[in-house]
ZAVOLO-222420 format. One record per residue (C-alpha): residue number from 1; x, y, z. Coordinates in steps of 0.5 Angstrom, whole numbers, plus 2048, in hexadecimal, padded with zeros to 3 digits. Example, Ala and Ser with C-alpha at 12.3 -4.5 7.8 and 13.67 -1.06 7.14 Angstrom:
// ZAVOLO-222420
k 1 x 819 y 7F7 z 810
k 2 x 81B y 7FE z 80E
END
This chain:
// ZAVOLO-222420
k 1 x 8A9 y 82C z 8E1
k 2 x 8AA y 825 z 8E0
k 3 x 8A4 y 820 z 8DD
k 4 x 8A4 y 81A z 8E1
k 5 x 8A5 y 814 z 8DC
k 6 x 89F y 80E z 8DD
k 7 x 89E y 807 z 8DB
k 8 x 898 y 805 z 8D7
k 9 x 897 y 7FE z 8DB
k 10 x 890 y 7F9 z 8DC
k 11 x 890 y 7FA z 8E3
k 12 x 891 y 7FE z 8E8
k 13 x 88F y 7FB z 8F0
k 14 x 88D y 800 z 8F6
k 15 x 88D y 7FC z 8FC
k 16 x 890 y 7F9 z 902
k 17 x 897 y 7F5 z 902
k 18 x 899 y 7F1 z 909
k 19 x 89C y 7EB z 90B
k 20 x 897 y 7E5 z 90D
k 21 x 89A y 7E1 z 914
k 22 x 896 y 7DB z 913
k 23 x 896 y 7D7 z 919
k 24 x 894 y 7D0 z 919
k 25 x 894 y 7CC z 91F
k 26 x 89B y 7CE z 922
k 27 x 89E y 7CF z 91B
k 28 x 89E y 7D7 z 919
k 29 x 8A0 y 7DA z 912
k 30 x 8A1 y 7DF z 910
k 31 x 89F y 7E1 z 908
k 32 x 89D y 7E7 z 904
k 33 x 896 y 7EA z 903
k 34 x 891 y 7ED z 903
k 35 x 88A y 7ED z 8FF
k 36 x 88D y 7F3 z 8F9
k 37 x 894 y 7F0 z 8F9
k 38 x 891 y 7E9 z 8F9
k 39 x 88D y 7EC z 8F1
k 40 x 894 y 7EF z 8EE
k 41 x 898 y 7E9 z 8F0
k 42 x 892 y 7E4 z 8EC
k 43 x 892 y 7E9 z 8E6
k 44 x 89A y 7E9 z 8E6
k 45 x 89B y 7E2 z 8E6
k 46 x 896 y 7E2 z 8E0
k 47 x 89A y 7E7 z 8DC
k 48 x 896 y 7ED z 8DC
k 49 x 89B y 7F4 z 8DE
k 50 x 898 y 7F5 z 8E5
k 51 x 89A y 7FA z 8EB
k 52 x 898 y 7FB z 8F1
k 53 x 897 y 801 z 8F5
k 54 x 897 y 7FF z 8FC
k 55 x 89A y 801 z 903
k 56 x 8A1 y 7FE z 906
k 57 x 8A5 y 7FF z 90B
k 58 x 8AC y 800 z 90A
k 59 x 8AE y 7FA z 90E
k 60 x 8AF y 7F3 z 90D
k 61 x 8A8 y 7F1 z 90C
k 62 x 8A7 y 7F6 z 907
k 63 x 8AD y 7F4 z 903
k 64 x 8AB y 7EC z 903
k 65 x 8A4 y 7EF z 900
k 66 x 8A7 y 7F2 z 8FB
k 67 x 8AC y 7EC z 8F9
k 68 x 8A7 y 7E8 z 8F9
k 69 x 8A2 y 7EC z 8F4
k 70 x 8A7 y 7EE z 8F0
k 71 x 8AA y 7E8 z 8EF
k 72 x 8A3 y 7E6 z 8EC
k 73 x 8A4 y 7EC z 8E7
k 74 x 8A0 y 7F1 z 8EB
k 75 x 8A2 y 7F8 z 8EB
k 76 x 8A2 y 7FB z 8F2
k 77 x 8A1 y 804 z 8F2
k 78 x 8A6 y 807 z 8F6
k 79 x 8A1 y 80A z 8F9
k 80 x 89F y 805 z 8FB
k 81 x 8A5 y 806 z 901
k 82 x 8A4 y 80A z 908
k 83 x 8A6 y 80A z 90E
k 84 x 8A4 y 805 z 913
k 85 x 8A3 y 7FE z 915
k 86 x 8A0 y 7F9 z 90F
k 87 x 89A y 7F7 z 910
k 88 x 897 y 7EF z 913
k 89 x 892 y 7EB z 913
k 90 x 892 y 7E4 z 918
k 91 x 88F y 7DF z 915
k 92 x 88C y 7DA z 919
k 93 x 88B y 7D3 z 915
k 94 x 884 y 7CF z 917
k 95 x 882 y 7C9 z 916
k 96 x 87E y 7C9 z 910
k 97 x 884 y 7CD z 90C
k 98 x 881 y 7D4 z 90D
k 99 x 885 y 7DA z 910
k 100 x 884 y 7DF z 916
k 101 x 887 y 7E6 z 916
k 102 x 88A y 7EA z 91B
k 103 x 88D y 7F0 z 918
k 104 x 892 y 7F7 z 919
k 105 x 890 y 7FA z 914
k 106 x 894 y 800 z 911
k 107 x 891 y 804 z 90B
k 108 x 893 y 80B z 907
k 109 x 893 y 80B z 900
k 110 x 897 y 810 z 8FC
k 111 x 892 y 816 z 8F9
k 112 x 898 y 817 z 8F4
k 113 x 897 y 816 z 8ED
k 114 x 89A y 811 z 8EA
k 115 x 89E y 80F z 8E6
k 116 x 89A y 809 z 8E3
k 117 x 893 y 80A z 8DE
k 118 x 88F y 803 z 8E0
k 119 x 889 y 801 z 8DB
k 120 x 888 y 7FE z 8E1
k 121 x 887 y 7FF z 8E9
k 122 x 886 y 7FA z 8ED
k 123 x 884 y 7FC z 8F4
k 124 x 881 y 7F9 z 8FB
k 125 x 882 y 7F6 z 902
k 126 x 885 y 7FA z 907
k 127 x 886 y 7FF z 902
k 128 x 880 y 801 z 901
k 129 x 87D y 801 z 908
k 130 x 883 y 803 z 90D
k 131 x 884 y 80B z 90D
k 132 x 889 y 80F z 90C
k 133 x 88A y 80A z 906
k 134 x 883 y 808 z 904
k 135 x 882 y 80F z 901
k 136 x 888 y 810 z 8FD
k 137 x 887 y 80A z 8F9
k 138 x 880 y 80E z 8F7
k 139 x 884 y 814 z 8F5
k 140 x 889 y 80F z 8F2
k 141 x 884 y 80C z 8EC
k 142 x 880 y 812 z 8EC
k 143 x 887 y 816 z 8E9
k 144 x 88A y 80F z 8E5
k 145 x 883 y 80E z 8E2
k 146 x 884 y 808 z 8DF
k 147 x 880 y 805 z 8DB
k 148 x 87E y 7FF z 8E0
k 149 x 87D y 7FF z 8E7
k 150 x 87E y 7F9 z 8EA
k 151 x 87B y 7F7 z 8F2
k 152 x 87B y 7F2 z 8F8
k 153 x 87A y 7F4 z 8FE
k 154 x 87C y 7EF z 901
k 155 x 879 y 7F0 z 908
k 156 x 87D y 7F0 z 90F
k 157 x 878 y 7F1 z 914
k 158 x 87D y 7F3 z 919
k 159 x 880 y 7F8 z 916
k 160 x 87A y 7FC z 910
k 161 x 876 y 7FE z 916
k 162 x 86F y 7FD z 917
k 163 x 869 y 7FA z 911
k 164 x 866 y 802 z 910
k 165 x 86D y 805 z 90E
k 166 x 870 y 7FF z 90B
k 167 x 869 y 7FD z 906
k 168 x 86A y 805 z 904
k 169 x 871 y 805 z 903
k 170 x 870 y 7FE z 8FE
k 171 x 86B y 802 z 8FB
k 172 x 870 y 809 z 8F9
k 173 x 875 y 804 z 8F6
k 174 x 870 y 7FF z 8F2
k 175 x 86D y 806 z 8EF
k 176 x 873 y 807 z 8EC
k 177 x 874 y 800 z 8EA
k 178 x 873 y 7FB z 8E4
k 179 x 875 y 7F5 z 8E7
k 180 x 873 y 7F3 z 8EF
k 181 x 874 y 7EC z 8F2
k 182 x 872 y 7EA z 8F9
k 183 x 872 y 7E5 z 8FD
k 184 x 86C y 7E1 z 901
k 185 x 86E y 7E4 z 907
k 186 x 86F y 7EA z 904
k 187 x 869 y 7EC z 903
k 188 x 866 y 7E9 z 909
k 189 x 86A y 7EF z 90C
k 190 x 868 y 7F3 z 908
k 191 x 860 y 7F2 z 906
k 192 x 85E y 7ED z 90C
k 193 x 858 y 7E8 z 90A
k 194 x 859 y 7EA z 903
k 195 x 858 y 7E5 z 8FE
k 196 x 85C y 7E4 z 8F8
k 197 x 858 y 7E6 z 8F2
k 198 x 856 y 7ED z 8F7
k 199 x 85E y 7EE z 8F8
k 200 x 860 y 7ED z 8F0
k 201 x 85A y 7F1 z 8EF
k 202 x 85D y 7F6 z 8F4
k 203 x 864 y 7F6 z 8F2
k 204 x 862 y 7F6 z 8EA
k 205 x 85E y 7FC z 8EB
k 206 x 863 y 800 z 8EF
k 207 x 867 y 800 z 8E7
k 208 x 86C y 7FA z 8E7
k 209 x 86C y 7F7 z 8E0
k 210 x 86D y 7F0 z 8E4
k 211 x 86C y 7EE z 8EB
k 212 x 86F y 7E7 z 8EE
k 213 x 86D y 7E5 z 8F4
k 214 x 871 y 7DF z 8F7
k 215 x 86F y 7D9 z 8FB
k 216 x 875 y 7D5 z 8FD
k 217 x 874 y 7CF z 8FC
k 218 x 86E y 7CF z 8F9
k 219 x 871 y 7D3 z 8F4
k 220 x 86E y 7DA z 8F0
k 221 x 868 y 7DD z 8ED
k 222 x 86A y 7E3 z 8E7
k 223 x 865 y 7E8 z 8E6
k 224 x 866 y 7ED z 8DF
k 225 x 860 y 7F0 z 8DA
k 226 x 85A y 7EC z 8DD
k 227 x 85D y 7E5 z 8DD
k 228 x 860 y 7E2 z 8E3
k 229 x 864 y 7DB z 8E3
k 230 x 867 y 7D7 z 8E8
k 231 x 86D y 7D2 z 8E8
k 232 x 86E y 7CC z 8ED
k 233 x 874 y 7CC z 8F2
k 234 x 87A y 7C6 z 8F1
k 235 x 87A y 7C1 z 8F5
k 236 x 882 y 7C2 z 8F7
k 237 x 885 y 7C1 z 8FD
k 238 x 886 y 7C7 z 902
k 239 x 88D y 7C9 z 905
k 240 x 889 y 7CF z 907
k 241 x 885 y 7D5 z 903
k 242 x 88A y 7DB z 904
k 243 x 88B y 7DF z 8FD
k 244 x 885 y 7DB z 8FA
k 245 x 880 y 7E1 z 8F9
k 246 x 887 y 7E5 z 8F7
k 247 x 887 y 7E0 z 8F2
k 248 x 880 y 7E1 z 8EF
k 249 x 881 y 7E8 z 8EF
k 250 x 888 y 7E7 z 8EB
k 251 x 884 y 7E3 z 8E5
k 252 x 87E y 7E8 z 8E5
k 253 x 884 y 7ED z 8E5
k 254 x 888 y 7EA z 8DF
k 255 x 882 y 7E7 z 8DB
k 256 x 87D y 7ED z 8DB
k 257 x 880 y 7F3 z 8D7
k 258 x 87F y 7EE z 8D0
k 259 x 879 y 7EE z 8D1
k 260 x 878 y 7F4 z 8D3
k 261 x 876 y 7F7 z 8CC
k 262 x 871 y 7F1 z 8CA
k 263 x 86B y 7EF z 8CC
k 264 x 86A y 7E9 z 8D2
k 265 x 868 y 7E3 z 8D0
k 266 x 865 y 7DE z 8D6
k 267 x 86B y 7DA z 8D2
k 268 x 870 y 7DF z 8D4
k 269 x 86E y 7E0 z 8DA
k 270 x 86F y 7D8 z 8DC
k 271 x 876 y 7D9 z 8D9
k 272 x 877 y 7DF z 8DE
k 273 x 875 y 7DB z 8E3
k 274 x 878 y 7D4 z 8E2
k 275 x 87F y 7D7 z 8E1
k 276 x 87E y 7DA z 8E8
k 277 x 87C y 7D6 z 8EC
k 278 x 880 y 7D0 z 8E8
k 279 x 887 y 7D4 z 8EB
k 280 x 884 y 7D6 z 8F2
k 281 x 884 y 7CE z 8F2
k 282 x 88B y 7CE z 8F1
k 283 x 88D y 7D3 z 8F6
k 284 x 889 y 7D0 z 8FC
k 285 x 88C y 7CA z 8FA
k 286 x 894 y 7CC z 8FD
k 287 x 894 y 7CF z 903
k 288 x 895 y 7D8 z 903
k 289 x 893 y 7DC z 8FD
k 290 x 897 y 7D9 z 8F8
k 291 x 893 y 7DB z 8F2
k 292 x 894 y 7D7 z 8EC
k 293 x 899 y 7D9 z 8E7
k 294 x 897 y 7D9 z 8DF
k 295 x 899 y 7D3 z 8DD
k 296 x 895 y 7CF z 8E2
k 297 x 88F y 7D3 z 8DF
k 298 x 88F y 7D1 z 8D8
k 299 x 893 y 7CB z 8D8
k 300 x 897 y 7C9 z 8D0
k 301 x 892 y 7C5 z 8CE
END
């Protein structure tokens, strides 16, 4: 029996990749997207060795998504391809730049052993909640047993089921996680009426070492080891908010491993948050999920 070779990588992202079909007035534009795929894209653009396990159809849209990711250094695993069409999300851009979505999602994911050995696994979004693939994501995390697990629920109310079920699944993932990020909208859906301090304490009590709460233009809060830091949002001309949360998440996934074996300080938390907020500001300043490249995040002095 031949043993399958595995490759050491920094991050494996497990989750949906799809095509964002964006309607602004009479103009319709198709662009690759999906929260986890956007996180992988952002990591690849930072020069991080990242692979993506997703579900793509063997169609023109699947090919377009693959090319888009590979151009940014993402290894799209062969186990990602299957029958049926590639998933889509119709994003309707509102007057304030925010997006309202309608989804056509096909979420299954391979149970096969994978040819990668990651230090970090990132998961979340539709992939954590939508059967039948949601259970397989947990299986892959348990099988690969990475040193670090990061999680972003990125709640889509139309897809995740009623709040009680979604909350149970969120907590199942959070218990396996090292880093959890939620938006204020995620928090309100999962724990309506709970204030920020209560939310950070509740989620942190599930087991993550670091919890982040993003608040749109109002910035973000990070909590770890009894410390809480807050950073304000950046003033920027907003093109749209597509990919902003994914950019914030990619920044955390990229920066956290260097701190994993060290004690946190308030300054370290502040620096993590500032870098993530600054990265997200770049993305919201241009149309679509066009996440920043390393040179934009670390310009030559």
